[in-house]
N, CA, C, O and the ligand as a Tripos MOL2 file, in Angstrom:
@<TRIPOS>MOLECULE
protein
  237   235    60     0     0
PROTEIN
NO_CHARGES

@<TRIPOS>ATOM
      1 N          82.5400  144.5340  252.2680 N.3       1 MET1
      2 CA         81.2510  144.5990  251.5500 C.3       1 MET1
      3 C          80.4920  145.8450  251.9800 C.2       1 MET1
      4 O          80.5330  146.2450  253.1430 O.2       1 MET1
      5 N          79.8060  146.4440  251.0330 N.am      2 LEU2
      6 CA         78.9770  147.6030  251.3200 C.3       2 LEU2
      7 C          77.5230  147.2360  251.0640 C.2       2 LEU2
      8 O          77.1890  146.4930  250.1410 O.2       2 LEU2
      9 N          76.6710  147.7940  251.9260 N.am      3 LEU3
     10 CA         75.2420  147.5370  251.7860 C.3       3 LEU3
     11 C          74.5240  148.8510  251.5270 C.2       3 LEU3
     12 O          74.7940  149.8460  252.1990 O.2       3 LEU3
     13 N          73.6100  148.8680  250.5570 N.am      4 PRO4
     14 CA         72.8380  150.0880  250.3320 C.3       4 PRO4
     15 C          71.7240  150.2340  251.3660 C.2       4 PRO4
     16 O          71.0220  149.2720  251.6780 O.2       4 PRO4
     17 N          71.5710  151.4450  251.8920 N.am      5 VAL5
     18 CA         70.4550  151.7400  252.7800 C.3       5 VAL5
     19 C          69.8190  153.0500  252.3130 C.2       5 VAL5
     20 O          70.4780  153.9100  251.7300 O.2       5 VAL5
     21 N          68.5240  153.1720  252.5860 N.am      6 THR6
     22 CA         67.8070  154.3850  252.2120 C.3       6 THR6
     23 C          67.6260  155.2510  253.4350 C.2       6 THR6
     24 O          67.1060  154.7880  254.4510 O.2       6 THR6
     25 N          68.0420  156.4930  253.3580 N.am      7 CYS7
     26 CA         67.8870  157.4130  254.4780 C.3       7 CYS7
     27 C          66.4110  157.6650  254.7480 C.2       7 CYS7
     28 O          65.6610  157.9730  253.8220 O.2       7 CYS7
     29 N          65.9750  157.5390  256.0170 N.am      8 PRO8
     30 CA         64.5690  157.7750  256.3420 C.3       8 PRO8
     31 C          64.2010  159.2540  256.3260 C.2       8 PRO8
     32 O          63.0180  159.5920  256.3700 O.2       8 PRO8
     33 N          65.1800  160.1290  256.2660 N.am      9 SER9
     34 CA         64.9110  161.5680  256.2690 C.3       9 SER9
     35 C          64.8770  162.1540  254.8580 C.2       9 SER9
     36 O          63.9340  162.8600  254.5000 O.2       9 SER9
     37 N          65.8960  161.8640  254.0640 N.am     10 CYS10
     38 CA         65.9740  162.4670  252.7280 C.3      10 CYS10
     39 C          65.7450  161.4510  251.6140 C.2      10 CYS10
     40 O          65.6550  161.8130  250.4400 O.2      10 CYS10
     41 N          65.6530  160.1740  251.9920 N.am     11 PHE11
     42 CA         65.3470  159.0930  251.0450 C.3      11 PHE11
     43 C          66.4220  158.8900  249.9830 C.2      11 PHE11
     44 O          66.1920  158.2350  248.9670 O.2      11 PHE11
     45 N          67.5870  159.4550  250.2300 N.am     12 GLU12
     46 CA         68.7040  159.1590  249.3440 C.3      12 GLU12
     47 C          69.3000  157.8040  249.7540 C.2      12 GLU12
     48 O          69.2030  157.3900  250.9100 O.2      12 GLU12
     49 N          69.8990  157.1470  248.8080 N.am     13 ILE13
     50 CA         70.5280  155.8480  249.0670 C.3      13 ILE13
     51 C          72.0350  156.0400  249.1840 C.2      13 ILE13
     52 O          72.6660  156.6860  248.3470 O.2      13 ILE13
     53 N          72.5920  155.4680  250.2360 N.am     14 PHE14
     54 CA         74.0370  155.4930  250.3910 C.3      14 PHE14
     55 C          74.4730  154.1170  250.8950 C.2      14 PHE14
     56 O          73.6430  153.2620  251.2020 O.2      14 PHE14
     57 N          75.7600  153.9260  250.9720 N.am     15 GLU15
     58 CA         76.2570  152.6040  251.3240 C.3      15 GLU15
     59 C          76.9650  152.6210  252.6660 C.2      15 GLU15
     60 O          77.6850  153.5630  252.9960 O.2      15 GLU15
     61 N          76.7480  151.5630  253.4310 N.am     16 VAL16
     62 CA         77.4020  151.4190  254.7300 C.3      16 VAL16
     63 C          78.1820  150.1110  254.7340 C.2      16 VAL16
     64 O          77.8630  149.1730  254.0040 O.2      16 VAL16
     65 N          79.2030  150.0750  255.5660 N.am     17 THR17
     66 CA         80.0310  148.8760  255.6490 C.3      17 THR17
     67 C          79.2750  147.7590  256.3410 C.2      17 THR17
     68 O          78.6890  147.9540  257.4060 O.2      17 THR17
     69 N          79.2940  146.6080  255.7350 N.am     18 GLU18
     70 CA         78.5940  145.4520  256.2840 C.3      18 GLU18
     71 C          79.3580  144.8890  257.4760 C.2      18 GLU18
     72 O          80.5660  144.6750  257.3850 O.2      18 GLU18
     73 N          78.6650  144.6430  258.6070 N.am     19 PRO19
     74 CA         79.3550  144.0270  259.7510 C.3      19 PRO19
     75 C          79.5640  142.5330  259.4960 C.2      19 PRO19
     76 O          78.8850  141.9410  258.6570 O.2      19 PRO19
     77 N          80.4940  141.9370  260.2150 N.am     20 PRO20
     78 CA         80.6860  140.4840  260.0760 C.3      20 PRO20
     79 C          79.4190  139.7200  260.4350 C.2      20 PRO20
     80 O          78.6590  140.1420  261.3070 O.2      20 PRO20
     81 N          79.1970  138.6150  259.7740 N.am     21 LEU21
     82 CA         77.9970  137.8140  260.0030 C.3      21 LEU21
     83 C          77.8530  137.4260  261.4740 C.2      21 LEU21
     84 O          76.7400  137.3070  261.9850 O.2      21 LEU21
     85 N          78.9950  137.2290  262.1550 N.am     22 SER22
     86 CA         78.9660  136.8140  263.5540 C.3      22 SER22
     87 C          78.4840  137.9380  264.4720 C.2      22 SER22
     88 O          78.1730  137.6960  265.6380 O.2      22 SER22
     89 N          78.4230  139.1630  263.9540 N.am     23 GLU23
     90 CA         78.0310  140.2920  264.8070 C.3      23 GLU23
     91 C          76.5880  140.7360  264.5870 C.2      23 GLU23
     92 O          76.1190  141.6440  265.2730 O.2      23 GLU23
     93 N          75.8850  140.1300  263.6650 N.am     24 VAL24
     94 CA         74.4940  140.4900  263.4600 C.3      24 VAL24
     95 C          73.5990  139.5140  264.1960 C.2      24 VAL24
     96 O          74.0270  138.3770  264.3990 O.2      24 VAL24
     97 N          72.3690  139.8700  264.6190 N.am     25 PRO25
     98 CA         71.8000  141.1990  264.4160 C.3      25 PRO25
     99 C          72.4320  142.2460  265.3380 C.2      25 PRO25
    100 O          72.8550  141.9360  266.4520 O.2      25 PRO25
    101 N          72.4890  143.4650  264.8630 N.am     26 CYS26
    102 CA         73.0040  144.5650  265.6560 C.3      26 CYS26
    103 C          72.4330  145.8600  265.0940 C.2      26 CYS26
    104 O          71.8170  145.8820  264.0280 O.2      26 CYS26
    105 N          72.6520  146.9230  265.8290 N.am     27 GLU27
    106 CA         72.2090  148.2200  265.3290 C.3      27 GLU27
    107 C          73.2890  149.2400  265.6250 C.2      27 GLU27
    108 O          73.9950  149.1370  266.6280 O.2      27 GLU27
    109 N          73.4160  150.2130  264.7590 N.am     28 VAL28
    110 CA         74.4370  151.2340  264.9430 C.3      28 VAL28
    111 C          73.8300  152.6100  264.7030 C.2      28 VAL28
    112 O          72.9290  152.7780  263.8820 O.2      28 VAL28
    113 N          74.3440  153.5860  265.4360 N.am     29 ASP29
    114 CA         73.9920  154.9800  265.1620 C.3      29 ASP29
    115 C          74.7650  155.4240  263.9320 C.2      29 ASP29
    116 O          75.9380  155.0910  263.7630 O.2      29 ASP29
    117 N          74.0900  156.1790  263.0770 N.am     30 TYR30
    118 CA         74.7450  156.5970  261.8480 C.3      30 TYR30
    119 C          74.1920  157.9490  261.4380 C.2      30 TYR30
    120 O          73.0160  158.2420  261.6530 O.2      30 TYR30
    121 N          75.0380  158.7610  260.8540 N.am     31 ASP31
    122 CA         74.5710  160.0280  260.3030 C.3      31 ASP31
    123 C          74.5230  159.8960  258.7890 C.2      31 ASP31
    124 O          75.4680  159.4160  258.1620 O.2      31 ASP31
    125 N          73.4200  160.3260  258.2210 N.am     32 CYS32
    126 CA         73.2540  160.2420  256.7700 C.3      32 CYS32
    127 C          74.4030  160.9660  256.0670 C.2      32 CYS32
    128 O          74.8050  162.0620  256.4560 O.2      32 CYS32
    129 N          74.9120  160.3220  255.0280 N.am     33 GLU33
    130 CA         76.0200  160.9290  254.3000 C.3      33 GLU33
    131 C          75.5550  162.0680  253.4120 C.2      33 GLU33
    132 O          76.3710  162.8650  252.9510 O.2      33 GLU33
    133 N          74.2570  162.1560  253.1660 N.am     34 ILE34
    134 CA         73.7410  163.2100  252.3010 C.3      34 ILE34
    135 C          73.1770  164.3680  253.1230 C.2      34 ILE34
    136 O          73.5710  165.5160  252.9200 O.2      34 ILE34
    137 N          72.2550  164.0790  254.0530 N.am     35 CYS35
    138 CA         71.6170  165.1630  254.7990 C.3      35 CYS35
    139 C          72.1680  165.2890  256.2270 C.2      35 CYS35
    140 O          71.8230  166.2330  256.9370 O.2      35 CYS35
    141 N          73.0080  164.3590  256.6460 N.am     36 CYS36
    142 CA         73.6770  164.3970  257.9490 C.3      36 CYS36
    143 C          72.7380  164.2270  259.1370 C.2      36 CYS36
    144 O          73.1430  164.4570  260.2770 O.2      36 CYS36
    145 N          71.4980  163.8300  258.8930 N.am     37 ARG37
    146 CA         70.6000  163.5780  260.0200 C.3      37 ARG37
    147 C          70.9400  162.2230  260.6400 C.2      37 ARG37
    148 O          71.3650  161.3020  259.9420 O.2      37 ARG37
    149 N          70.7460  162.1080  261.9670 N.am     38 PRO38
    150 CA         71.0510  160.8290  262.6230 C.3      38 PRO38
    151 C          69.9830  159.7820  262.3500 C.2      38 PRO38
    152 O          68.8110  160.1020  262.1540 O.2      38 PRO38
    153 N          70.4000  158.5610  262.3440 N.am     39 MET39
    154 CA         69.4660  157.4440  262.1680 C.3      39 MET39
    155 C          70.0550  156.2250  262.8650 C.2      39 MET39
    156 O          71.2130  156.2180  263.2830 O.2      39 MET39
    157 N          69.2290  155.2060  262.9760 N.am     40 LEU40
    158 CA         69.6970  153.9070  263.4530 C.3      40 LEU40
    159 C          69.6830  152.9520  262.2700 C.2      40 LEU40
    160 O          68.7100  152.8960  261.5170 O.2      40 LEU40
    161 N          70.7500  152.2120  262.1120 N.am     41 ILE41
    162 CA         70.7810  151.2020  261.0720 C.3      41 ILE41
    163 C          70.8010  149.8300  261.7260 C.2      41 ILE41
    164 O          71.6920  149.5000  262.5070 O.2      41 ILE41
    165 N          69.7940  149.0460  261.3830 N.am     42 PHE42
    166 CA         69.6930  147.6820  261.8930 C.3      42 PHE42
    167 C          70.2850  146.7280  260.8630 C.2      42 PHE42
    168 O          69.9630  146.7900  259.6760 O.2      42 PHE42
    169 N          71.1580  145.8460  261.3420 N.am     43 PHE43
    170 CA         71.7190  144.8140  260.4760 C.3      43 PHE43
    171 C          71.1980  143.4680  260.9470 C.2      43 PHE43
    172 O          71.1460  143.1970  262.1470 O.2      43 PHE43
    173 N          70.8160  142.6350  260.0060 N.am     44 ASP44
    174 CA         70.4170  141.2670  260.3130 C.3      44 ASP44
    175 C          70.8050  140.4080  259.1160 C.2      44 ASP44
    176 O          71.3250  140.9120  258.1210 O.2      44 ASP44
    177 N          70.5540  139.1400  259.2200 N.am     45 GLU45
    178 CA         70.9020  138.2920  258.0860 C.3      45 GLU45
    179 C          69.7810  137.3090  257.8050 C.2      45 GLU45
    180 O          69.0200  136.9320  258.6960 O.2      45 GLU45
    181 N          69.6970  136.9050  256.5580 N.am     46 SER46
    182 CA         68.8150  135.8020  256.1910 C.3      46 SER46
    183 C          69.5420  134.9800  255.1360 C.2      46 SER46
    184 O          70.0870  135.5220  254.1740 O.2      46 SER46
    185 N          69.5440  133.6800  255.3280 N.am     47 ASP47
    186 CA         70.2440  132.7650  254.4200 C.3      47 ASP47
    187 C          71.7040  133.1480  254.2200 C.2      47 ASP47
    188 O          72.2540  133.0110  253.1270 O.2      47 ASP47
    189 N          72.3240  133.6340  255.3000 N.am     48 GLY48
    190 CA         73.7390  133.9430  255.2250 C.3      48 GLY48
    191 C          74.0660  135.2770  254.5850 C.2      48 GLY48
    192 O          75.2370  135.6270  254.4400 O.2      48 GLY48
    193 N          73.0320  136.0310  254.1960 N.am     49 GLU49
    194 CA         73.2510  137.3320  253.5770 C.3      49 GLU49
    195 C          72.8990  138.4190  254.5810 C.2      49 GLU49
    196 O          71.7990  138.4270  255.1340 O.2      49 GLU49
    197 N          73.8350  139.3410  254.8160 N.am     50 VAL50
    198 CA         73.5500  140.4540  255.7240 C.3      50 VAL50
    199 C          72.7450  141.5130  254.9820 C.2      50 VAL50
    200 O          73.0440  141.8470  253.8350 O.2      50 VAL50
    201 N          71.7250  142.0330  255.6490 N.am     51 TRP51
    202 CA         70.9600  143.1350  255.0630 C.3      51 TRP51
    203 C          70.8840  144.2600  256.0940 C.2      51 TRP51
    204 O          71.0990  144.0430  257.2870 O.2      51 TRP51
    205 N          70.5800  145.4410  255.6220 N.am     52 ALA52
    206 CA         70.5420  146.6190  256.4740 C.3      52 ALA52
    207 C          69.2460  147.3800  256.2470 C.2      52 ALA52
    208 O          68.7200  147.4370  255.1350 O.2      52 ALA52
    209 N          68.7380  147.9720  257.3480 N.am     53 GLU53
    210 CA         67.5510  148.8140  257.2380 C.3      53 GLU53
    211 C          67.7370  150.0180  258.1430 C.2      53 GLU53
    212 O          68.0190  149.8770  259.3330 O.2      53 GLU53
    213 N          67.5780  151.1900  257.5760 N.am     54 ALA54
    214 CA         67.7460  152.4160  258.3430 C.3      54 ALA54
    215 C          66.4010  152.9000  258.8670 C.2      54 ALA54
    216 O          65.3910  152.8340  258.1660 O.2      54 ALA54
    217 N          66.3980  153.3840  260.0990 N.am     55 ARG55
    218 CA         65.1840  153.9370  260.6990 C.3      55 ARG55
    219 C          65.5300  155.2690  261.3340 C.2      55 ARG55
    220 O          66.5990  155.4410  261.9190 O.2      55 ARG55
    221 N          64.6160  156.1960  261.2090 N.am     56 GLY56
    222 CA         64.8460  157.4980  261.8040 C.3      56 GLY56
    223 C          64.7050  157.4290  263.3130 C.2      56 GLY56
    224 O          64.0130  156.5570  263.8390 O.2      56 GLY56
    225 N          65.3450  158.3270  263.9960 N.am     57 LEU57
    226 CA         65.1980  158.3910  265.4500 C.3      57 LEU57
    227 C          63.8510  159.0140  265.7780 C.2      57 LEU57
    228 O          63.3460  159.8600  265.0400 O.2      57 LEU57
    229 N          63.2760  158.5820  266.8970 N.am     58 ALA58
    230 CA         61.9960  159.1410  267.3050 C.3      58 ALA58
    231 C          62.1490  160.6190  267.6440 C.2      58 ALA58
    232 O          63.1330  161.0370  268.2560 O.2      58 ALA58
    233 N          61.1800  161.3770  267.2420 N.am     59 ASP59
    234 CA         61.2300  162.8230  267.5280 C.3      59 ASP59
    235 C          60.9980  163.0640  269.0030 C.2      59 ASP59
    236 O          61.0000  164.2120  269.4480 O.2      59 ASP59
    237 ZN         69.5770  161.7260  254.5420 Zn       60 ZN60
@<TRIPOS>BOND
     1     1     2 1
     2     2     3 1
     3     3     4 2
     4     3     5 am
     5     5     6 1
     6     6     7 1
     7     7     8 2
     8     7     9 am
     9     9    10 1
    10    10    11 1
    11    11    12 2
    12    11    13 am
    13    13    14 1
    14    14    15 1
    15    15    16 2
    16    15    17 am
    17    17    18 1
    18    18    19 1
    19    19    20 2
    20    19    21 am
    21    21    22 1
    22    22    23 1
    23    23    24 2
    24    23    25 am
    25    25    26 1
    26    26    27 1
    27    27    28 2
    28    27    29 am
    29    29    30 1
    30    30    31 1
    31    31    32 2
    32    31    33 am
    33    33    34 1
    34    34    35 1
    35    35    36 2
    36    35    37 am
    37    37    38 1
    38    38    39 1
    39    39    40 2
    40    39    41 am
    41    41    42 1
    42    42    43 1
    43    43    44 2
    44    43    45 am
    45    45    46 1
    46    46    47 1
    47    47    48 2
    48    47    49 am
    49    49    50 1
    50    50    51 1
    51    51    52 2
    52    51    53 am
    53    53    54 1
    54    54    55 1
    55    55    56 2
    56    55    57 am
    57    57    58 1
    58    58    59 1
    59    59    60 2
    60    59    61 am
    61    61    62 1
    62    62    63 1
    63    63    64 2
    64    63    65 am
    65    65    66 1
    66    66    67 1
    67    67    68 2
    68    67    69 am
    69    69    70 1
    70    70    71 1
    71    71    72 2
    72    71    73 am
    73    73    74 1
    74    74    75 1
    75    75    76 2
    76    75    77 am
    77    77    78 1
    78    78    79 1
    79    79    80 2
    80    79    81 am
    81    81    82 1
    82    82    83 1
    83    83    84 2
    84    83    85 am
    85    85    86 1
    86    86    87 1
    87    87    88 2
    88    87    89 am
    89    89    90 1
    90    90    91 1
    91    91    92 2
    92    91    93 am
    93    93    94 1
    94    94    95 1
    95    95    96 2
    96    95    97 am
    97    97    98 1
    98    98    99 1
    99    99   100 2
   100    99   101 am
   101   101   102 1
   102   102   103 1
   103   103   104 2
   104   103   105 am
   105   105   106 1
   106   106   107 1
   107   107   108 2
   108   107   109 am
   109   109   110 1
   110   110   111 1
   111   111   112 2
   112   111   113 am
   113   113   114 1
   114   114   115 1
   115   115   116 2
   116   115   117 am
   117   117   118 1
   118   118   119 1
   119   119   120 2
   120   119   121 am
   121   121   122 1
   122   122   123 1
   123   123   124 2
   124   123   125 am
   125   125   126 1
   126   126   127 1
   127   127   128 2
   128   127   129 am
   129   129   130 1
   130   130   131 1
   131   131   132 2
   132   131   133 am
   133   133   134 1
   134   134   135 1
   135   135   136 2
   136   135   137 am
   137   137   138 1
   138   138   139 1
   139   139   140 2
   140   139   141 am
   141   141   142 1
   142   142   143 1
   143   143   144 2
   144   143   145 am
   145   145   146 1
   146   146   147 1
   147   147   148 2
   148   147   149 am
   149   149   150 1
   150   150   151 1
   151   151   152 2
   152   151   153 am
   153   153   154 1
   154   154   155 1
   155   155   156 2
   156   155   157 am
   157   157   158 1
   158   158   159 1
   159   159   160 2
   160   159   161 am
   161   161   162 1
   162   162   163 1
   163   163   164 2
   164   163   165 am
   165   165   166 1
   166   166   167 1
   167   167   168 2
   168   167   169 am
   169   169   170 1
   170   170   171 1
   171   171   172 2
   172   171   173 am
   173   173   174 1
   174   174   175 1
   175   175   176 2
   176   175   177 am
   177   177   178 1
   178   178   179 1
   179   179   180 2
   180   179   181 am
   181   181   182 1
   182   182   183 1
   183   183   184 2
   184   183   185 am
   185   185   186 1
   186   186   187 1
   187   187   188 2
   188   187   189 am
   189   189   190 1
   190   190   191 1
   191   191   192 2
   192   191   193 am
   193   193   194 1
   194   194   195 1
   195   195   196 2
   196   195   197 am
   197   197   198 1
   198   198   199 1
   199   199   200 2
   200   199   201 am
   201   201   202 1
   202   202   203 1
   203   203   204 2
   204   203   205 am
   205   205   206 1
   206   206   207 1
   207   207   208 2
   208   207   209 am
   209   209   210 1
   210   210   211 1
   211   211   212 2
   212   211   213 am
   213   213   214 1
   214   214   215 1
   215   215   216 2
   216   215   217 am
   217   217   218 1
   218   218   219 1
   219   219   220 2
   220   219   221 am
   221   221   222 1
   222   222   223 1
   223   223   224 2
   224   223   225 am
   225   225   226 1
   226   226   227 1
   227   227   228 2
   228   227   229 am
   229   229   230 1
   230   230   231 1
   231   231   232 2
   232   231   233 am
   233   233   234 1
   234   234   235 1
   235   235   236 2
@<TRIPOS>SUBSTRUCTURE
     1 MET1         2 RESIDUE 1 A MET
     2 LEU2         6 RESIDUE 1 A LEU
     3 LEU3        10 RESIDUE 1 A LEU
     4 PRO4        14 RESIDUE 1 A PRO
     5 VAL5        18 RESIDUE 1 A VAL
     6 THR6        22 RESIDUE 1 A THR
     7 CYS7        26 RESIDUE 1 A CYS
     8 PRO8        30 RESIDUE 1 A PRO
     9 SER9        34 RESIDUE 1 A SER
    10 CYS10       38 RESIDUE 1 A CYS
    11 PHE11       42 RESIDUE 1 A PHE
    12 GLU12       46 RESIDUE 1 A GLU
    13 ILE13       50 RESIDUE 1 A ILE
    14 PHE14       54 RESIDUE 1 A PHE
    15 GLU15       58 RESIDUE 1 A GLU
    16 VAL16       62 RESIDUE 1 A VAL
    17 THR17       66 RESIDUE 1 A THR
    18 GLU18       70 RESIDUE 1 A GLU
    19 PRO19       74 RESIDUE 1 A PRO
    20 PRO20       78 RESIDUE 1 A PRO
    21 LEU21       82 RESIDUE 1 A LEU
    22 SER22       86 RESIDUE 1 A SER
    23 GLU23       90 RESIDUE 1 A GLU
    24 VAL24       94 RESIDUE 1 A VAL
    25 PRO25       98 RESIDUE 1 A PRO
    26 CYS26      102 RESIDUE 1 A CYS
    27 GLU27      106 RESIDUE 1 A GLU
    28 VAL28      110 RESIDUE 1 A VAL
    29 ASP29      114 RESIDUE 1 A ASP
    30 TYR30      118 RESIDUE 1 A TYR
    31 ASP31      122 RESIDUE 1 A ASP
    32 CYS32      126 RESIDUE 1 A CYS
    33 GLU33      130 RESIDUE 1 A GLU
    34 ILE34      134 RESIDUE 1 A ILE
    35 CYS35      138 RESIDUE 1 A CYS
    36 CYS36      142 RESIDUE 1 A CYS
    37 ARG37      146 RESIDUE 1 A ARG
    38 PRO38      150 RESIDUE 1 A PRO
    39 MET39      154 RESIDUE 1 A MET
    40 LEU40      158 RESIDUE 1 A LEU
    41 ILE41      162 RESIDUE 1 A ILE
    42 PHE42      166 RESIDUE 1 A PHE
    43 PHE43      170 RESIDUE 1 A PHE
    44 ASP44      174 RESIDUE 1 A ASP
    45 GLU45      178 RESIDUE 1 A GLU
    46 SER46      182 RESIDUE 1 A SER
    47 ASP47      186 RESIDUE 1 A ASP
    48 GLY48      190 RESIDUE 1 A GLY
    49 GLU49      194 RESIDUE 1 A GLU
    50 VAL50      198 RESIDUE 1 A VAL
    51 TRP51      202 RESIDUE 1 A TRP
    52 ALA52      206 RESIDUE 1 A ALA
    53 GLU53      210 RESIDUE 1 A GLU
    54 ALA54      214 RESIDUE 1 A ALA
    55 ARG55      218 RESIDUE 1 A ARG
    56 GLY56      222 RESIDUE 1 A GLY
    57 LEU57      226 RESIDUE 1 A LEU
    58 ALA58      230 RESIDUE 1 A ALA
    59 ASP59      234 RESIDUE 1 A ASP
    60 ZN60       237 GROUP 0 **** ****
């Protein structure tokens, strides 16, 4: 499964691979596929559905 996330730097939307439900909540380092800037992607779940939210790294 792929989850859409919005890059906090360029605001483009790209897709990341969804982690197994047993592994959330978790966070991963990720580089934007469009602008290549680093970010953290937080994965969590609600009602059995995994969701993702990208956050920029602190300057
Ligand atoms: Zn980006």
